[in-house]
Each structure stands twice: as C-alpha cells, then as structure tokens.
One Martini backbone bead per residue (centre of mass of N, CA, C, O) as a GRO file, in nm:
protein
   99
    1MET     BB    1  -0.173  -0.222   0.202
    2ILE     BB    2  -0.098  -0.079  -0.116
    3PHE     BB    3   0.179   0.118  -0.230
    4ASP     BB    4   0.211   0.231  -0.561
    5HIS     BB    5   0.542   0.343  -0.600
    6GLY     BB    6   0.850   0.457  -0.647
    7ASN     BB    7   1.028   0.560  -0.422
    8PHE     BB    8   1.332   0.662  -0.493
    9SER     BB    9   1.390   0.743  -0.197
   10ARG     BB   10   1.445   0.713   0.125
   11ARG     BB   11   1.278   0.942   0.230
   12GLU     BB   12   1.011   0.848   0.099
   13ARG     BB   13   1.005   0.570   0.244
   14ASP     BB   14   1.009   0.675   0.532
   15ALA     BB   15   0.741   0.828   0.515
   16VAL     BB   16   0.565   0.585   0.457
   17ARG     BB   17   0.633   0.429   0.711
   18GLU     BB   18   0.531   0.633   0.918
   19ILE     BB   19   0.238   0.641   0.830
   20ALA     BB   20   0.180   0.341   0.863
   21ARG     BB   21   0.258   0.312   1.164
   22ALA     BB   22   0.059   0.526   1.272
   23ALA     BB   23  -0.181   0.323   1.156
   24GLY     BB   24  -0.077   0.019   1.242
   25ALA     BB   25   0.107  -0.092   1.018
   26ASP     BB   26   0.265  -0.306   0.838
   27VAL     BB   27   0.594  -0.315   0.679
   28ARG     BB   28   0.668  -0.328   0.322
   29VAL     BB   29   0.928  -0.336   0.084
   30ILE     BB   30   0.912  -0.390  -0.259
   31TYR     BB   31   1.191  -0.505  -0.443
   32ILE     BB   32   1.229  -0.495  -0.793
   33ARG     BB   33   1.475  -0.610  -0.984
   34ILE     BB   34   1.577  -0.417  -1.268
   35SER     BB   35   1.688  -0.322  -1.544
   36VAL     BB   36   1.731  -0.047  -1.743
   37ASP     BB   37   1.657  -0.200  -2.011
   38GLU     BB   38   1.382  -0.312  -1.904
   39ALA     BB   39   1.249  -0.045  -1.830
   40ARG     BB   40   1.267   0.069  -2.114
   41HIS     BB   41   1.112  -0.148  -2.255
   42ARG     BB   42   0.845  -0.103  -2.098
   43LEU     BB   43   0.798   0.185  -2.186
   44LEU     BB   44   0.772   0.121  -2.491
   45ARG     BB   45   0.553  -0.088  -2.473
   46ASN     BB   46   0.338   0.098  -2.338
   47ARG     BB   47   0.310   0.294  -2.575
   48GLN     BB   48   0.160   0.070  -2.744
   49ALA     BB   49  -0.053  -0.053  -2.518
   50HIS     BB   50  -0.164   0.135  -2.282
   51ASP     BB   51  -0.167   0.012  -1.971
   52ARG     BB   52  -0.023   0.277  -1.875
   53HIS     BB   53   0.100   0.536  -1.786
   54ASP     BB   54   0.286   0.771  -1.919
   55VAL     BB   55   0.640   0.835  -1.944
   56ARG     BB   56   0.848   1.059  -1.967
   57ASP     BB   57   1.164   1.086  -2.058
   58ASP     BB   58   1.256   1.300  -1.836
   59ASN     BB   59   1.130   1.132  -1.603
   60PHE     BB   60   1.293   0.871  -1.646
   61GLU     BB   61   1.576   1.002  -1.605
   62GLN     BB   62   1.534   1.121  -1.325
   63ALA     BB   63   1.483   0.855  -1.181
   64LEU     BB   64   1.761   0.739  -1.238
   65GLU     BB   65   1.922   0.962  -1.087
   66ILE     BB   66   1.749   0.945  -0.787
   67PHE     BB   67   1.786   0.658  -0.731
   68GLU     BB   68   1.765   0.455  -0.425
   69PRO     BB   69   1.850   0.183  -0.319
   70PRO     BB   70   1.720  -0.047  -0.051
   71ASP     BB   71   1.986  -0.079   0.104
   72ARG     BB   72   1.979  -0.150   0.442
   73GLU     BB   73   1.680  -0.157   0.491
   74PRO     BB   74   1.391  -0.180   0.640
   75ASP     BB   75   1.149  -0.392   0.525
   76VAL     BB   76   1.282  -0.563   0.291
   77VAL     BB   77   1.187  -0.708  -0.030
   78ASP     BB   78   1.410  -0.882  -0.232
   79VAL     BB   79   1.361  -0.903  -0.586
   80VAL     BB   80   1.441  -1.094  -0.870
   81GLU     BB   81   1.367  -1.093  -1.170
   82GLY     BB   82   1.348  -1.443  -1.266
   83SER     BB   83   1.339  -1.575  -1.012
   84ALA     BB   84   1.213  -1.794  -0.786
   85ASP     BB   85   1.090  -1.558  -0.600
   86PHE     BB   86   0.923  -1.471  -0.850
   87ARG     BB   87   0.564  -1.365  -0.825
   88PRO     BB   88   0.327  -1.268  -0.986
   89LEU     BB   89   0.010  -1.096  -0.912
   90SER     BB   90  -0.159  -1.152  -1.158
   91GLY     BB   91  -0.476  -1.254  -1.056
   92ARG     BB   92  -0.388  -1.207  -0.753
   93ALA     BB   93  -0.327  -1.208  -0.420
   94LEU     BB   94  -0.167  -1.083  -0.143
   95THR     BB   95   0.036  -1.264   0.077
   96ASP     BB   96   0.228  -1.376   0.330
   97MET     BB   97   0.394  -1.561   0.134
   98ASP     BB   98   0.510  -1.307  -0.031
   99LEU     BB   99   0.674  -1.189   0.250
   0.00000   0.00000   0.00000
C-alpha cells in the first residue's frame, strides 16, 4: 500500500509506521529531496495546470517551517530528484526494484 502524504514531522511518520506494522505491512518511507525553489515552482505550475489540489500559500509556508527531514530514520529510501536513482512512477507500478 502507498500512503502519499506530506508526513512533515518525525512524529507523523512514526505514527504511520506503527499503523502499517500493526497491520503486518513492511514499511518504507520514500523521501524525494527537492529544493524549496523547485517545490515553489511546482506549486505555481499546478495553479495553472490544475493537476492536483491547490495548496494555499500560508499552508505551503507552514509546511516549510515544520518539515523535519527523515535523516537517520529507519526504513527511509532517500532519493534526490534528477539523480540516477530517481525513476518517476508515472504510468507504471511501484515494484521491489524501486525500493
């Protein structure tokens, strides 16, 4: 199962891990590192394309303030967008090879 959500704090991610493990699921946190500038660019691009739900500016800024990178957390797959390890999932299923 894929739970696609911000999970901005370690506490939120730990809660998701606990729920998944209680259900007998293996857990991986996929962390795709992008710059703040790129995130802001995507926000503005989405407002023109309407591909996803719009995020208000104040919510975007709040997310930046409270975000805790998942450094040194268990079960994290850390991917830098644009690196050789980055393989977008658009149009294909997630496989064990992706993890």
